[in-house]
N, CA, C and O atoms as a Tripos MOL2 file, in Angstrom:
@<TRIPOS>MOLECULE
protein
  284   283    71     0     0
PROTEIN
NO_CHARGES

@<TRIPOS>ATOM
      1 N          61.3440  134.2810  117.7200 N.3       1 MET1
      2 CA         60.3780  133.6800  118.6000 C.3       1 MET1
      3 C          59.4550  132.8020  117.7580 C.2       1 MET1
      4 O          59.0370  133.1980  116.6700 O.2       1 MET1
      5 N          59.1490  131.6480  118.2470 N.am      2 LYS2
      6 CA         58.3130  130.7030  117.5200 C.3       2 LYS2
      7 C          56.8450  130.9580  117.8140 C.2       2 LYS2
      8 O          56.4850  131.4020  118.9040 O.2       2 LYS2
      9 N          56.0140  130.6770  116.8400 N.am      3 GLU3
     10 CA         54.5830  130.8040  117.0010 C.3       3 GLU3
     11 C          54.0380  129.5150  117.5930 C.2       3 GLU3
     12 O          54.5810  128.4400  117.3410 O.2       3 GLU3
     13 N          52.9870  129.6080  118.3650 N.am      4 LEU4
     14 CA         52.3740  128.4500  118.9700 C.3       4 LEU4
     15 C          51.5680  127.6720  117.9390 C.2       4 LEU4
     16 O          50.7380  128.2480  117.2350 O.2       4 LEU4
     17 N          51.8050  126.3740  117.8470 N.am      5 SER5
     18 CA         51.0530  125.4710  116.9780 C.3       5 SER5
     19 C          50.9700  125.9550  115.5370 C.2       5 SER5
     20 O          50.0160  125.6300  114.8300 O.2       5 SER5
     21 N          51.9640  126.7320  115.0890 N.am      6 GLY6
     22 CA         51.9580  127.2240  113.7290 C.3       6 GLY6
     23 C          50.9640  128.3380  113.4810 C.2       6 GLY6
     24 O          50.8690  128.8410  112.3610 O.2       6 GLY6
     25 N          50.2110  128.7390  114.5140 N.am      7 GLU7
     26 CA         49.2230  129.8020  114.3580 C.3       7 GLU7
     27 C          49.7730  131.0910  114.9320 C.2       7 GLU7
     28 O          50.5540  131.0760  115.8840 O.2       7 GLU7
     29 N          49.3660  132.1920  114.3550 N.am      8 ARG8
     30 CA         49.7450  133.5010  114.8920 C.3       8 ARG8
     31 C          48.8600  133.7750  116.0910 C.2       8 ARG8
     32 O          47.6600  133.5020  116.0760 O.2       8 ARG8
     33 N          49.4610  134.3100  117.1110 N.am      9 HIS9
     34 CA         48.6850  134.7150  118.2710 C.3       9 HIS9
     35 C          49.0010  136.1650  118.5900 C.2       9 HIS9
     36 O          50.0020  136.7110  118.1270 O.2       9 HIS9
     37 N          48.1580  136.7690  119.3650 N.am     10 ASP10
     38 CA         48.3360  138.1750  119.7220 C.3      10 ASP10
     39 C          49.4450  138.2850  120.7540 C.2      10 ASP10
     40 O          49.2720  137.8960  121.9090 O.2      10 ASP10
     41 N          50.5750  138.8120  120.3350 N.am     11 TRP11
     42 CA         51.6890  138.9920  121.2550 C.3      11 TRP11
     43 C          51.4180  140.1810  122.1490 C.2      11 TRP11
     44 O          50.8330  141.1730  121.7140 O.2      11 TRP11
     45 N          51.8450  140.0830  123.4060 N.am     12 ASP12
     46 CA         51.7170  141.2300  124.2900 C.3      12 ASP12
     47 C          52.9540  142.1190  124.1440 C.2      12 ASP12
     48 O          53.9050  141.7790  123.4410 O.2      12 ASP12
     49 N          52.9150  143.2410  124.8140 N.am     13 VAL13
     50 CA         53.9860  144.2340  124.7020 C.3      13 VAL13
     51 C          55.3290  143.6500  125.1380 C.2      13 VAL13
     52 O          56.3430  143.8800  124.4810 O.2      13 VAL13
     53 N          55.3450  142.9010  126.2340 N.am     14 ASP14
     54 CA         56.5950  142.3090  126.7190 C.3      14 ASP14
     55 C          57.2000  141.3520  125.6970 C.2      14 ASP14
     56 O          58.4150  141.3310  125.5040 O.2      14 ASP14
     57 N          56.3540  140.5610  125.0450 N.am     15 GLN15
     58 CA         56.8570  139.6390  124.0200 C.3      15 GLN15
     59 C          57.4570  140.4040  122.8520 C.2      15 GLN15
     60 O          58.4880  140.0040  122.3110 O.2      15 GLN15
     61 N          56.8260  141.4960  122.4610 N.am     16 LEU16
     62 CA         57.3610  142.2840  121.3430 C.3      16 LEU16
     63 C          58.6770  142.9490  121.7000 C.2      16 LEU16
     64 O          59.5860  142.9990  120.8710 O.2      16 LEU16
     65 N          58.7990  143.4630  122.9250 N.am     17 PHE17
     66 CA         60.0810  144.0540  123.3310 C.3      17 PHE17
     67 C          61.1750  142.9870  123.3660 C.2      17 PHE17
     68 O          62.3090  143.2540  122.9700 O.2      17 PHE17
     69 N          60.8480  141.7880  123.8320 N.am     18 ALA18
     70 CA         61.8270  140.6970  123.8520 C.3      18 ALA18
     71 C          62.2210  140.3040  122.4290 C.2      18 ALA18
     72 O          63.3950  140.0510  122.1580 O.2      18 ALA18
     73 N          61.2540  140.2520  121.5270 N.am     19 PHE19
     74 CA         61.5380  139.9120  120.1350 C.3      19 PHE19
     75 C          62.3950  140.9970  119.4850 C.2      19 PHE19
     76 O          63.3310  140.6880  118.7490 O.2      19 PHE19
     77 N          62.0840  142.2570  119.7500 N.am     20 ALA20
     78 CA         62.8900  143.3570  119.2040 C.3      20 ALA20
     79 C          64.3240  143.2630  119.6920 C.2      20 ALA20
     80 O          65.2560  143.4980  118.9230 O.2      20 ALA20
     81 N          64.5120  142.9230  120.9600 N.am     21 LYS21
     82 CA         65.8720  142.7630  121.4970 C.3      21 LYS21
     83 C          66.5880  141.6240  120.7740 C.2      21 LYS21
     84 O          67.7740  141.7270  120.4630 O.2      21 LYS21
     85 N          65.8600  140.5370  120.5100 N.am     22 GLU22
     86 CA         66.4340  139.4100  119.7690 C.3      22 GLU22
     87 C          66.8430  139.8450  118.3580 C.2      22 GLU22
     88 O          67.9160  139.4760  117.8810 O.2      22 GLU22
     89 N          65.9990  140.6190  117.6990 N.am     23 VAL23
     90 CA         66.2530  141.0530  116.3220 C.3      23 VAL23
     91 C          67.4310  142.0230  116.2580 C.2      23 VAL23
     92 O          68.2890  141.8970  115.3840 O.2      23 VAL23
     93 N          67.4780  142.9940  117.1810 N.am     24 PHE24
     94 CA         68.4950  144.0450  117.1230 C.3      24 PHE24
     95 C          69.7430  143.7510  117.9570 C.2      24 PHE24
     96 O          70.7500  144.4460  117.8220 O.2      24 PHE24
     97 N          69.6920  142.7430  118.8040 N.am     25 GLY25
     98 CA         70.8810  142.3190  119.5300 C.3      25 GLY25
     99 C          71.0950  142.9400  120.8920 C.2      25 GLY25
    100 O          71.7470  142.3360  121.7440 O.2      25 GLY25
    101 N          70.5650  144.1280  121.1230 N.am     26 THR26
    102 CA         70.7130  144.7600  122.4370 C.3      26 THR26
    103 C          69.4130  145.4580  122.8180 C.2      26 THR26
    104 O          68.6060  145.8260  121.9640 O.2      26 THR26
    105 N          69.2380  145.6260  124.1080 N.am     27 LYS27
    106 CA         68.0660  146.3370  124.6140 C.3      27 LYS27
    107 C          68.0670  147.7840  124.1290 C.2      27 LYS27
    108 O          67.0220  148.3250  123.7660 O.2      27 LYS27
    109 N          69.2420  148.4050  124.1270 N.am     28 GLU28
    110 CA         69.3550  149.8110  123.7250 C.3      28 GLU28
    111 C          68.9540  150.0080  122.2650 C.2      28 GLU28
    112 O          68.2030  150.9280  121.9440 O.2      28 GLU28
    113 N          69.4570  149.1420  121.3800 N.am     29 LYS29
    114 CA         69.1240  149.2630  119.9570 C.3      29 LYS29
    115 C          67.6440  148.9910  119.7150 C.2      29 LYS29
    116 O          67.0190  149.6470  118.8810 O.2      29 LYS29
    117 N          67.0890  148.0370  120.4320 N.am     30 SER30
    118 CA         65.6750  147.7300  120.2390 C.3      30 SER30
    119 C          64.8000  148.8750  120.7550 C.2      30 SER30
    120 O          63.7850  149.1970  120.1370 O.2      30 SER30
    121 N          65.1730  149.4880  121.8650 N.am     31 GLN31
    122 CA         64.4150  150.6240  122.3810 C.3      31 GLN31
    123 C          64.5160  151.8290  121.4520 C.2      31 GLN31
    124 O          63.5420  152.5610  121.2690 O.2      31 GLN31
    125 N          65.6820  152.0330  120.8720 N.am     32 GLU32
    126 CA         65.8560  153.1250  119.9110 C.3      32 GLU32
    127 C          64.9340  152.9130  118.7090 C.2      32 GLU32
    128 O          64.2840  153.8530  118.2510 O.2      32 GLU32
    129 N          64.8760  151.6810  118.2010 N.am     33 TRP33
    130 CA         64.0060  151.3790  117.0690 C.3      33 TRP33
    131 C          62.5440  151.6030  117.4440 C.2      33 TRP33
    132 O          61.7760  152.1640  116.6620 O.2      33 TRP33
    133 N          62.1650  151.1660  118.6370 N.am     34 MET34
    134 CA         60.7750  151.3230  119.0860 C.3      34 MET34
    135 C          60.3460  152.7900  119.1440 C.2      34 MET34
    136 O          59.1660  153.0990  118.9770 O.2      34 MET34
    137 N          61.2900  153.6820  119.3770 N.am     35 ARG35
    138 CA         60.9810  155.1160  119.4890 C.3      35 ARG35
    139 C          61.1890  155.8700  118.1780 C.2      35 ARG35
    140 O          60.9280  157.0710  118.1050 O.2      35 ARG35
    141 N          61.6550  155.1750  117.1480 N.am     36 SER36
    142 CA         61.9350  155.8140  115.8550 C.3      36 SER36
    143 C          60.7290  155.7260  114.9310 C.2      36 SER36
    144 O          59.8990  154.8240  115.0540 O.2      36 SER36
    145 N          60.6450  156.6810  113.9980 N.am     37 GLU37
    146 CA         59.6300  156.5960  112.9560 C.3      37 GLU37
    147 C          60.0770  155.5340  111.9480 C.2      37 GLU37
    148 O          61.2070  155.5640  111.4600 O.2      37 GLU37
    149 N          59.1880  154.6100  111.6480 N.am     38 VAL38
    150 CA         59.5050  153.4790  110.7850 C.3      38 VAL38
    151 C          58.6550  153.5780  109.5180 C.2      38 VAL38
    152 O          57.4260  153.5470  109.5790 O.2      38 VAL38
    153 N          59.3180  153.6950  108.3850 N.am     39 VAL39
    154 CA         58.6280  153.8550  107.1030 C.3      39 VAL39
    155 C          57.6480  152.7100  106.8700 C.2      39 VAL39
    156 O          56.5350  152.9360  106.3940 O.2      39 VAL39
    157 N          58.0450  151.4940  107.1980 N.am     40 ALA40
    158 CA         57.1760  150.3340  106.9810 C.3      40 ALA40
    159 C          55.9060  150.3910  107.8320 C.2      40 ALA40
    160 O          54.9550  149.6470  107.5910 O.2      40 ALA40
    161 N          55.8990  151.2700  108.8180 N.am     41 LEU41
    162 CA         54.7130  151.4750  109.6540 C.3      41 LEU41
    163 C          54.0730  152.8220  109.3450 C.2      41 LEU41
    164 O          53.4860  153.4680  110.2140 O.2      41 LEU41
    165 N          54.2020  153.2330  108.0760 N.am     42 ARG42
    166 CA         53.6770  154.5240  107.6130 C.3      42 ARG42
    167 C          54.2440  155.6760  108.4340 C.2      42 ARG42
    168 O          53.5390  156.6200  108.7890 O.2      42 ARG42
    169 N          55.5240  155.5720  108.7210 N.am     43 SER43
    170 CA         56.2850  156.5480  109.4980 C.3      43 SER43
    171 C          55.7820  156.6950  110.9330 C.2      43 SER43
    172 O          56.0400  157.7010  111.5940 O.2      43 SER43
    173 N          55.0650  155.6840  111.3990 N.am     44 GLY44
    174 CA         54.6560  155.6520  112.7980 C.3      44 GLY44
    175 C          55.7710  155.0990  113.6680 C.2      44 GLY44
    176 O          56.6930  154.4470  113.1780 O.2      44 GLY44
    177 N          55.6780  155.3640  114.9490 N.am     45 ARG45
    178 CA         56.6410  154.8190  115.9000 C.3      45 ARG45
    179 C          56.0770  153.5210  116.4800 C.2      45 ARG45
    180 O          54.9360  153.5000  116.9410 O.2      45 ARG45
    181 N          56.8600  152.4390  116.4620 N.am     46 PRO46
    182 CA         56.3670  151.1660  116.9960 C.3      46 PRO46
    183 C          55.7920  151.2980  118.4050 C.2      46 PRO46
    184 O          54.7580  150.7030  118.7080 O.2      46 PRO46
    185 N          56.4410  152.0600  119.2560 N.am     47 ILE47
    186 CA         55.9860  152.2140  120.6390 C.3      47 ILE47
    187 C          54.5660  152.7750  120.6980 C.2      47 ILE47
    188 O          53.8110  152.4540  121.6170 O.2      47 ILE47
    189 N          54.2000  153.6040  119.7360 N.am     48 ASP48
    190 CA         52.8710  154.2070  119.7180 C.3      48 ASP48
    191 C          51.8040  153.2520  119.1990 C.2      48 ASP48
    192 O          50.6100  153.5150  119.3450 O.2      48 ASP48
    193 N          52.2230  152.1570  118.6020 N.am     49 MET49
    194 CA         51.2800  151.2200  117.9860 C.3      49 MET49
    195 C          50.9820  150.0200  118.8890 C.2      49 MET49
    196 O          50.2130  149.1360  118.5120 O.2      49 MET49
    197 N          51.5820  149.9890  120.0650 N.am     50 MET50
    198 CA         51.5040  148.8120  120.9260 C.3      50 MET50
    199 C          50.1970  148.6790  121.7050 C.2      50 MET50
    200 O          49.9970  147.6730  122.3860 O.2      50 MET50
    201 N          49.3140  149.6550  121.6240 N.am     51 SER51
    202 CA         48.1130  149.6300  122.4590 C.3      51 SER51
    203 C          46.9740  148.7920  121.8830 C.2      51 SER51
    204 O          45.9960  148.5170  122.5780 O.2      51 SER51
    205 N          47.0940  148.3850  120.6160 N.am     52 THR52
    206 CA         46.0300  147.5780  120.0140 C.3      52 THR52
    207 C          46.6010  146.2800  119.4490 C.2      52 THR52
    208 O          47.7670  146.2320  119.0570 O.2      52 THR52
    209 N          45.7830  145.2310  119.4050 N.am     53 PRO53
    210 CA         46.2520  143.9760  118.8010 C.3      53 PRO53
    211 C          46.7110  144.1610  117.3600 C.2      53 PRO53
    212 O          47.7120  143.5740  116.9490 O.2      53 PRO53
    213 N          45.9860  144.9720  116.5900 N.am     54 GLU54
    214 CA         46.3630  145.2010  115.1940 C.3      54 GLU54
    215 C          47.7140  145.9090  115.1020 C.2      54 GLU54
    216 O          48.5510  145.5430  114.2760 O.2      54 GLU54
    217 N          47.9280  146.9080  115.9370 N.am     55 GLY55
    218 CA         49.2040  147.6250  115.9540 C.3      55 GLY55
    219 C          50.3490  146.7090  116.3340 C.2      55 GLY55
    220 O          51.4170  146.7580  115.7250 O.2      55 GLY55
    221 N          50.1300  145.8660  117.3460 N.am     56 ARG56
    222 CA         51.1820  144.9160  117.7490 C.3      56 ARG56
    223 C          51.4790  143.9350  116.6310 C.2      56 ARG56
    224 O          52.6300  143.5390  116.4480 O.2      56 ARG56
    225 N          50.4500  143.5320  115.8710 N.am     57 LYS57
    226 CA         50.6780  142.6270  114.7360 C.3      57 LYS57
    227 C          51.5360  143.3010  113.6770 C.2      57 LYS57
    228 O          52.4490  142.6800  113.1320 O.2      57 LYS57
    229 N          51.2490  144.5760  113.3770 N.am     58 TRP58
    230 CA         52.0570  145.2980  112.3850 C.3      58 TRP58
    231 C          53.5130  145.3920  112.8410 C.2      58 TRP58
    232 O          54.4280  145.1730  112.0470 O.2      58 TRP58
    233 N          53.7250  145.7140  114.1050 N.am     59 VAL59
    234 CA         55.0910  145.8150  114.6300 C.3      59 VAL59
    235 C          55.7780  144.4540  114.5360 C.2      59 VAL59
    236 O          56.9250  144.3650  114.0990 O.2      59 VAL59
    237 N          55.0870  143.4090  114.9390 N.am     60 ARG60
    238 CA         55.6610  142.0610  114.8670 C.3      60 ARG60
    239 C          56.0230  141.6970  113.4340 C.2      60 ARG60
    240 O          57.0980  141.1530  113.1820 O.2      60 ARG60
    241 N          55.1190  141.9980  112.4830 N.am     61 ASP61
    242 CA         55.3790  141.6630  111.0810 C.3      61 ASP61
    243 C          56.6370  142.3730  110.5660 C.2      61 ASP61
    244 O          57.4450  141.7740  109.8560 O.2      61 ASP61
    245 N          56.7980  143.6390  110.9240 N.am     62 VAL62
    246 CA         57.9870  144.3820  110.4890 C.3      62 VAL62
    247 C          59.2400  143.7830  111.1360 C.2      62 VAL62
    248 O          60.2610  143.6220  110.4670 O.2      62 VAL62
    249 N          59.1710  143.4570  112.4110 N.am     63 LEU63
    250 CA         60.3230  142.8380  113.0770 C.3      63 LEU63
    251 C          60.6810  141.5040  112.4210 C.2      63 LEU63
    252 O          61.8600  141.1970  112.2480 O.2      63 LEU63
    253 N          59.6820  140.7200  112.0600 N.am     64 GLU64
    254 CA         59.9620  139.4450  111.3950 C.3      64 GLU64
    255 C          60.6540  139.6690  110.0560 C.2      64 GLU64
    256 O          61.5740  138.9310  109.7040 O.2      64 GLU64
    257 N          60.2220  140.6750  109.3130 N.am     65 LYS65
    258 CA         60.8600  140.9760  108.0280 C.3      65 LYS65
    259 C          62.3090  141.4240  108.2350 C.2      65 LYS65
    260 O          63.1970  141.0230  107.4830 O.2      65 LYS65
    261 N          62.5420  142.2460  109.2420 N.am     66 ILE66
    262 CA         63.9170  142.6840  109.5340 C.3      66 ILE66
    263 C          64.7600  141.4710  109.8930 C.2      66 ILE66
    264 O          65.8900  141.3400  109.4200 O.2      66 ILE66
    265 N          64.2270  140.5880  110.7180 N.am     67 GLN67
    266 CA         64.9590  139.3900  111.1320 C.3      67 GLN67
    267 C          65.3060  138.5140  109.9260 C.2      67 GLN67
    268 O          66.3690  137.8930  109.8870 O.2      67 GLN67
    269 N          64.4070  138.4700  108.9500 N.am     68 GLU68
    270 CA         64.6250  137.6500  107.7600 C.3      68 GLU68
    271 C          65.5480  138.3200  106.7440 C.2      68 GLU68
    272 O          65.9310  137.7040  105.7490 O.2      68 GLU68
    273 N          65.9070  139.5900  106.9960 N.am     69 GLY69
    274 CA         66.8370  140.2630  106.1090 C.3      69 GLY69
    275 C          66.2210  141.2300  105.1410 C.2      69 GLY69
    276 O          66.9160  141.7520  104.2700 O.2      69 GLY69
    277 N          64.9260  141.4900  105.2660 N.am     70 PHE70
    278 CA         64.2740  142.4810  104.4140 C.3      70 PHE70
    279 C          64.3980  143.8430  105.0660 C.2      70 PHE70
    280 O          64.2880  143.9460  106.2870 O.2      70 PHE70
    281 N          64.6260  144.9050  104.2780 N.am     71 PRO71
    282 CA         64.7570  146.2470  104.8840 C.3      71 PRO71
    283 C          63.4490  146.7870  105.3990 C.2      71 PRO71
    284 O          63.4050  147.8970  105.9300 O.2      71 PRO71
@<TRIPOS>BOND
     1     1     2 1
     2     2     3 1
     3     3     4 2
     4     3     5 am
     5     5     6 1
     6     6     7 1
     7     7     8 2
     8     7     9 am
     9     9    10 1
    10    10    11 1
    11    11    12 2
    12    11    13 am
    13    13    14 1
    14    14    15 1
    15    15    16 2
    16    15    17 am
    17    17    18 1
    18    18    19 1
    19    19    20 2
    20    19    21 am
    21    21    22 1
    22    22    23 1
    23    23    24 2
    24    23    25 am
    25    25    26 1
    26    26    27 1
    27    27    28 2
    28    27    29 am
    29    29    30 1
    30    30    31 1
    31    31    32 2
    32    31    33 am
    33    33    34 1
    34    34    35 1
    35    35    36 2
    36    35    37 am
    37    37    38 1
    38    38    39 1
    39    39    40 2
    40    39    41 am
    41    41    42 1
    42    42    43 1
    43    43    44 2
    44    43    45 am
    45    45    46 1
    46    46    47 1
    47    47    48 2
    48    47    49 am
    49    49    50 1
    50    50    51 1
    51    51    52 2
    52    51    53 am
    53    53    54 1
    54    54    55 1
    55    55    56 2
    56    55    57 am
    57    57    58 1
    58    58    59 1
    59    59    60 2
    60    59    61 am
    61    61    62 1
    62    62    63 1
    63    63    64 2
    64    63    65 am
    65    65    66 1
    66    66    67 1
    67    67    68 2
    68    67    69 am
    69    69    70 1
    70    70    71 1
    71    71    72 2
    72    71    73 am
    73    73    74 1
    74    74    75 1
    75    75    76 2
    76    75    77 am
    77    77    78 1
    78    78    79 1
    79    79    80 2
    80    79    81 am
    81    81    82 1
    82    82    83 1
    83    83    84 2
    84    83    85 am
    85    85    86 1
    86    86    87 1
    87    87    88 2
    88    87    89 am
    89    89    90 1
    90    90    91 1
    91    91    92 2
    92    91    93 am
    93    93    94 1
    94    94    95 1
    95    95    96 2
    96    95    97 am
    97    97    98 1
    98    98    99 1
    99    99   100 2
   100    99   101 am
   101   101   102 1
   102   102   103 1
   103   103   104 2
   104   103   105 am
   105   105   106 1
   106   106   107 1
   107   107   108 2
   108   107   109 am
   109   109   110 1
   110   110   111 1
   111   111   112 2
   112   111   113 am
   113   113   114 1
   114   114   115 1
   115   115   116 2
   116   115   117 am
   117   117   118 1
   118   118   119 1
   119   119   120 2
   120   119   121 am
   121   121   122 1
   122   122   123 1
   123   123   124 2
   124   123   125 am
   125   125   126 1
   126   126   127 1
   127   127   128 2
   128   127   129 am
   129   129   130 1
   130   130   131 1
   131   131   132 2
   132   131   133 am
   133   133   134 1
   134   134   135 1
   135   135   136 2
   136   135   137 am
   137   137   138 1
   138   138   139 1
   139   139   140 2
   140   139   141 am
   141   141   142 1
   142   142   143 1
   143   143   144 2
   144   143   145 am
   145   145   146 1
   146   146   147 1
   147   147   148 2
   148   147   149 am
   149   149   150 1
   150   150   151 1
   151   151   152 2
   152   151   153 am
   153   153   154 1
   154   154   155 1
   155   155   156 2
   156   155   157 am
   157   157   158 1
   158   158   159 1
   159   159   160 2
   160   159   161 am
   161   161   162 1
   162   162   163 1
   163   163   164 2
   164   163   165 am
   165   165   166 1
   166   166   167 1
   167   167   168 2
   168   167   169 am
   169   169   170 1
   170   170   171 1
   171   171   172 2
   172   171   173 am
   173   173   174 1
   174   174   175 1
   175   175   176 2
   176   175   177 am
   177   177   178 1
   178   178   179 1
   179   179   180 2
   180   179   181 am
   181   181   182 1
   182   182   183 1
   183   183   184 2
   184   183   185 am
   185   185   186 1
   186   186   187 1
   187   187   188 2
   188   187   189 am
   189   189   190 1
   190   190   191 1
   191   191   192 2
   192   191   193 am
   193   193   194 1
   194   194   195 1
   195   195   196 2
   196   195   197 am
   197   197   198 1
   198   198   199 1
   199   199   200 2
   200   199   201 am
   201   201   202 1
   202   202   203 1
   203   203   204 2
   204   203   205 am
   205   205   206 1
   206   206   207 1
   207   207   208 2
   208   207   209 am
   209   209   210 1
   210   210   211 1
   211   211   212 2
   212   211   213 am
   213   213   214 1
   214   214   215 1
   215   215   216 2
   216   215   217 am
   217   217   218 1
   218   218   219 1
   219   219   220 2
   220   219   221 am
   221   221   222 1
   222   222   223 1
   223   223   224 2
   224   223   225 am
   225   225   226 1
   226   226   227 1
   227   227   228 2
   228   227   229 am
   229   229   230 1
   230   230   231 1
   231   231   232 2
   232   231   233 am
   233   233   234 1
   234   234   235 1
   235   235   236 2
   236   235   237 am
   237   237   238 1
   238   238   239 1
   239   239   240 2
   240   239   241 am
   241   241   242 1
   242   242   243 1
   243   243   244 2
   244   243   245 am
   245   245   246 1
   246   246   247 1
   247   247   248 2
   248   247   249 am
   249   249   250 1
   250   250   251 1
   251   251   252 2
   252   251   253 am
   253   253   254 1
   254   254   255 1
   255   255   256 2
   256   255   257 am
   257   257   258 1
   258   258   259 1
   259   259   260 2
   260   259   261 am
   261   261   262 1
   262   262   263 1
   263   263   264 2
   264   263   265 am
   265   265   266 1
   266   266   267 1
   267   267   268 2
   268   267   269 am
   269   269   270 1
   270   270   271 1
   271   271   272 2
   272   271   273 am
   273   273   274 1
   274   274   275 1
   275   275   276 2
   276   275   277 am
   277   277   278 1
   278   278   279 1
   279   279   280 2
   280   279   281 am
   281   281   282 1
   282   282   283 1
   283   283   284 2
@<TRIPOS>SUBSTRUCTURE
     1 MET1         2 RESIDUE 1 A MET
     2 LYS2         6 RESIDUE 1 A LYS
     3 GLU3        10 RESIDUE 1 A GLU
     4 LEU4        14 RESIDUE 1 A LEU
     5 SER5        18 RESIDUE 1 A SER
     6 GLY6        22 RESIDUE 1 A GLY
     7 GLU7        26 RESIDUE 1 A GLU
     8 ARG8        30 RESIDUE 1 A ARG
     9 HIS9        34 RESIDUE 1 A HIS
    10 ASP10       38 RESIDUE 1 A ASP
    11 TRP11       42 RESIDUE 1 A TRP
    12 ASP12       46 RESIDUE 1 A ASP
    13 VAL13       50 RESIDUE 1 A VAL
    14 ASP14       54 RESIDUE 1 A ASP
    15 GLN15       58 RESIDUE 1 A GLN
    16 LEU16       62 RESIDUE 1 A LEU
    17 PHE17       66 RESIDUE 1 A PHE
    18 ALA18       70 RESIDUE 1 A ALA
    19 PHE19       74 RESIDUE 1 A PHE
    20 ALA20       78 RESIDUE 1 A ALA
    21 LYS21       82 RESIDUE 1 A LYS
    22 GLU22       86 RESIDUE 1 A GLU
    23 VAL23       90 RESIDUE 1 A VAL
    24 PHE24       94 RESIDUE 1 A PHE
    25 GLY25       98 RESIDUE 1 A GLY
    26 THR26      102 RESIDUE 1 A THR
    27 LYS27      106 RESIDUE 1 A LYS
    28 GLU28      110 RESIDUE 1 A GLU
    29 LYS29      114 RESIDUE 1 A LYS
    30 SER30      118 RESIDUE 1 A SER
    31 GLN31      122 RESIDUE 1 A GLN
    32 GLU32      126 RESIDUE 1 A GLU
    33 TRP33      130 RESIDUE 1 A TRP
    34 MET34      134 RESIDUE 1 A MET
    35 ARG35      138 RESIDUE 1 A ARG
    36 SER36      142 RESIDUE 1 A SER
    37 GLU37      146 RESIDUE 1 A GLU
    38 VAL38      150 RESIDUE 1 A VAL
    39 VAL39      154 RESIDUE 1 A VAL
    40 ALA40      158 RESIDUE 1 A ALA
    41 LEU41      162 RESIDUE 1 A LEU
    42 ARG42      166 RESIDUE 1 A ARG
    43 SER43      170 RESIDUE 1 A SER
    44 GLY44      174 RESIDUE 1 A GLY
    45 ARG45      178 RESIDUE 1 A ARG
    46 PRO46      182 RESIDUE 1 A PRO
    47 ILE47      186 RESIDUE 1 A ILE
    48 ASP48      190 RESIDUE 1 A ASP
    49 MET49      194 RESIDUE 1 A MET
    50 MET50      198 RESIDUE 1 A MET
    51 SER51      202 RESIDUE 1 A SER
    52 THR52      206 RESIDUE 1 A THR
    53 PRO53      210 RESIDUE 1 A PRO
    54 GLU54      214 RESIDUE 1 A GLU
    55 GLY55      218 RESIDUE 1 A GLY
    56 ARG56      222 RESIDUE 1 A ARG
    57 LYS57      226 RESIDUE 1 A LYS
    58 TRP58      230 RESIDUE 1 A TRP
    59 VAL59      234 RESIDUE 1 A VAL
    60 ARG60      238 RESIDUE 1 A ARG
    61 ASP61      242 RESIDUE 1 A ASP
    62 VAL62      246 RESIDUE 1 A VAL
    63 LEU63      250 RESIDUE 1 A LEU
    64 GLU64      254 RESIDUE 1 A GLU
    65 LYS65      258 RESIDUE 1 A LYS
    66 ILE66      262 RESIDUE 1 A ILE
    67 GLN67      266 RESIDUE 1 A GLN
    68 GLU68      270 RESIDUE 1 A GLU
    69 GLY69      274 RESIDUE 1 A GLY
    70 PHE70      278 RESIDUE 1 A PHE
    71 PRO71      282 RESIDUE 1 A PRO
């Protein structure tokens, strides 16, 4: 997903779920990841971090790294 005007903006939950589906290829795989403990999120679950702008930014950053090929 492209950023608007080159600036980062606060993605909403729907945008993050759509981006996760893009990264993982299927809705099922993206939902599984969202419910899993992720080391890059200090073993937090992405789904639990979606309630705050900061949490959504962390989830987005990890998804971008996965998309770019970083573990």
